[in-house]
N, C-alpha and C positions, 0 to 999 in steps of 0.2 A: 914484256914481251912486246915491241912496240914492228908492225909488218910493214906500216905503209907510213909514208909522210904525205906535205901538205902537196896539191896538184896531182895530175892524170896522169896514173902510167900506162903501159902498152895495155892494150885487152889480153892479148896471149899471153905478157909475162905477169900480169896479173892473176888471170886464172891459174896457173904454173903455181904460183906461189901459195893463194887460198885452196889449190889441191891440195901441195905439199903439208899445209900447217893444221889443214884439218884431218889429214890421214894420220898426224904425229898426235894431235891435240885431243881427237875425240876417242881413240883408239886405247878402249879400258877406263871409258869413262863411267862407265855402269859396274856394278860390282860384279863378280864372277859367277857364274851358279853354283851353288853347292851341288853335292853329289846326288846321283838319281836314286832310283829303289824307295826306299819308306821316306825321304826327303821329296817332299813335292819343288818342281822343279822352280816354283815363286820364292823361293829358300835363297836368297840370295845374301853373301856374308862377304866376298872379296877378300877373298886370305890368299893370291894366288902367289902371295911373296914366300909363303911358310910351303916350301918343297917337301913332296911325300917321301917319308923317310921310310926304312925297313927298320920297324924298332927292339925286332928279336932274334937272334940268329940261335941255332941249337948248335953247341958244341960240346959232344960229348956228355957227360950228365949234367952240363949247366947250362944254363940259358943267359945269351948277354942284350941286354936292352941299350938299345941306341936310340937315342932320340937329340932335339935342339931346344934350347932354352933360351929366349933372348939373343940369339944369334952365334951361341957357343953349344958344339956337340959336346955329350956327355955319354956315358956308356957306366953302366953296372952288371955284374953277375948274380945271378941267382938260382939255388938249384934246381936242375929240371927234374920233376917227380913222377917218375913213367906210370908209378902205382896212384898215384893221385888222378893223373892223368887217365889209365887206362879203367879207372873206376867210374870218373866221369865220363866216361866215351860210352859206359856199359848203362850208366840209368837211364829212366823209362821216364823223364821229366815231362809229364803230363799236364796241361791247363784243368781248372779243375772242371770237373764234368759237370755240366750244365748252368753253369754258373754265367751271369752279364755284368758288364760292367759298374751296376747299381750293388753286386755282394762285394762291396769293400772290404769286408773282413778278409772273406775267403782267395780274395784276388791280393789283398797284403801279404796273409801269410805263405803265398806262392812266393813273390814277388823277395819275401823277406828270408825265405829258404835260401834264393842265391844269395844273397849280402853275409849272411850271417851261419855259413855251412860252418861249422867246427871242422870239418876234415880239412878244410882250405885254409884253417887259421896260420899253418906255418909258409905256405904260397903269403898271404898276405904277407904277413912279418918280413920274412925274406926280403919281398918287393919294396915294403916300406922302408926298411932300413938303407937297402941302397939309395932312395929316392933321399934319405937323412944326410945320408953321407953328403949329397949336394947342398941338400939346404945349408950343412952347417960350413960346408967349404966356401961358400957363397955368401953365410950371414942372413939368410935368409927370413924376413919377418913370417910370421904365423901366414898372414894373409900373403904374402907372395909364394908361401910353401904349397898356397893350395893352388896360386898359379900353373906353378910349378909340376905338381900332381894332373892338374886339367891338362897340360899341356904334354906331357907322358901318353896320358888316354885319348888326346884328339890325335895324334900323330898314328896311332895304330890305324893301319889301311881299312879302309870301310867296306864291308859286303856285301852289296847290292844284292846277294844273290844265298842271303843267309834263309835259315829253316825259319818255321812260324815260330818251333818251341826253342825259345835262348839256348846259346850256349852259356856254360860258367863264368865267372871270372877268370880263373884259370886259363880254361879253353881259350878263352881270347887270347890272352899271353901266350901262351903256347902255340895257337896258331900263327899268331900274327894276324890277326885279322877279327871285326868283329861289326854287327850293324847298330841301329839307333838303342835299342833296347841293352843288349849286351855290353855295348861300352858303356852307356850309362852305369848300368850294375856295378864294373868294374869301378868305375870314380865313386860311385857310391859307396862302395866297400873300403878304398883307399880313406875317404874324408870319414867314415863312420867311427873308422878304428883311431883315427887321429881326433875325435872327442866331437867332432860337430854333428849339428842337428841337421839332417838330409833325407830326400824322399825321391820315389821314382816318380815323376809327370808324363802321365800318358794322355795322348789326341788320339783317340779312336778314329774318328771321322778323317783326321788327314795319315793314317797311319804310322805316329811316330812319336819317340819318347824322348825326353832329355832328364837330365838329372838335376834334383832340386835343392837348394844351401840356403840352411835355415838365415833370416837374416832379420834385423832389429824391427819390432812392429811399427814402429813410426816411419820407418821406409816409403817414399811415394814411386810411382811408377807404375802405371799399370799395364804396360806392356810388356814388362819383364819382371813383375812379382807377380805370384799366388799366394791363394791359401789355401790350406788343409782342412779337411772338416774340423778340425778343434781350434782352427782360426791362427794357427800358426805360418808364418810369410817365408815363402821361399823363394831366392831368387834363382832364375831357371840358365843352366848349364848346357849348352851344345855339345856334346862328346864327339860326335861325327868328325867335325872337321875345327879347324883351328878358328876360334870366335873367343870375342871376349865374353868375359861371366856377366851373364844376365843379357847379354845379343841377342835376340831372337828375329825372326822372318816374319814379317806383316800378315803373315797367312796367319797366324797363330793368335793374332790378336784376338777376333769375335771366337775362336775355339772353344769348344767345351773340352776341361781340363779334369782328368781323374787326379790328386794327390794321393799317391800312400805312402805312408811314414815309416822310412829306415831305420829311423834312430834319431836320439832326441840329443839335444848336446849346445854347446857353444854356437854364436852365432859370426857370419861373414860380416867382419867390421867393415869393409869397401863397399858394400852394395850401394850406398849413393853413389858412388863415384862411376863406380861401374855402371848406373844406369844413366849418368850424365851424359857418359863416353859415348854409352850403345846409343842414345837414342839422339847425340850429335851427327853419330857415321849413318844411323838409318837417313834423318833428317838430310845432311850433306850429299847422299847418294840421290836423292829423288832430286835436290836443287843442282848438281852436277847435269842430272840427265834433263832436266827442263833449259838449265841453260846452252848445254850443247845443240837444244833442237831451236833454241833462239839463233845463234851464230849460224846455222845451215841455213835458217830463214833467212837472214840476214846478208848470208852467202848467196843465196840467188836474189836478194834484191838490186847488189851491187853488180853480179853480175850483168842483168838486164838495163841494168842505170847506163854502165861501163859500154852495151852496144849500141845504146841512143845518145851515147854522148853528151848527155847532163849533167857536166861539170861541178855545177855547185849542189846539186844535190848527193851525187855519188862520192864525193870529197867527204860531205859532212855523213853518209853513213861508214863510213872507211873509218872516218873517227870514231864513232860510237864503236863501230866492229873493233877497234883497236883496244877500248875500255874495256871491253865486254870480255876479250880474247887476254888481255894482262887480268883480271879478275878470275877466269876461268882459271886461266894457269896458275895465278897462287893457291887458289883453292883446291886446285887437284893434286899438287904436292902437299900440302900438308893432309888430305885425302889419305892417299897412297902412304907416306907415312903411319897414320894412324893406321890403316888398314894391315903395316907389318908390325904394331904393336901389340897384337893381342893378348899376350902373354906379360905383357907389364902397363896394367889399368892405370897405375898410379904415374908411370911417364908420359903415357898417352894425356891423361888428364894435365899434368901440368903441361905437354905442349900446346895443347889445347887455349890452356888461361895464358900461357905464354905470349900468344898470338892474339889475344882479343876475342877468342870464340866461347871462352865460358865465362 
């Protein structure tokens, strides 16, 4: 995008054009903040392209699950088990008395009770059956199916007023609402029954939890991968909002994580691709913010030179600004496209590679 050509333009016209350009150019240059509540405000993912959708609507004795995946809307029905829901509502699920985060076994059993509750097996079976129908219809690979399941859970509305004691996975779906650990446990329950190695990863100091998906032991990416007590590596999955598998906020880089294994099983094969895409997105977000600041500083310099009619310096800075604005525009377009592809890691990687970013 070229705004200026050689020569001096009038101050009024220049100021009007540059103000208009910057208002368009700089809007949305940084990622949209994540949800409030138990996600720190510094966790920025930029998933504004994904509109919040109602995942479920009760119709008689069935529940219609609604969500989007790669730009297409999908729906399927599951039984609405009133007996299960009533039982779950009546249960007194309490944190193990007298435990701390170092009581790994006690807390692990507590969370595993949510994932492997036999009473919820039929609920999970009906949910997975609906997801399988979409998988088969779209001929998704196993890794793409993981993205489908993740997108389904991520789009369930986030509940910033959830209580301390987590709701069960079935309650999250029936109530169409959940916070970080509740939605993570739902996603873990699905993936564990699909044969994947899973874990719940808790950041106590940040009051946040994410799902963990087992990855190959050779995967690198310290900002995206954590190790369990037995050395098993897990890729983080943010369940509260649309985000790439492996995408994390920088606030969690130095955070202390507690990893509670919830199932042993197969690995997620796209982990290295996910780490590469997530890493690029985070770095690009920072680069765009820096470039935005630099362009604003150039604007101020150009305005000052324009008022003093220093033609040579003025035109030289205009040329620099034009080149910077063009580069910013190109990078911002790619960044926005990547932000809209959180449910298609392979496609995002291909787009970045085709444009020479990876």
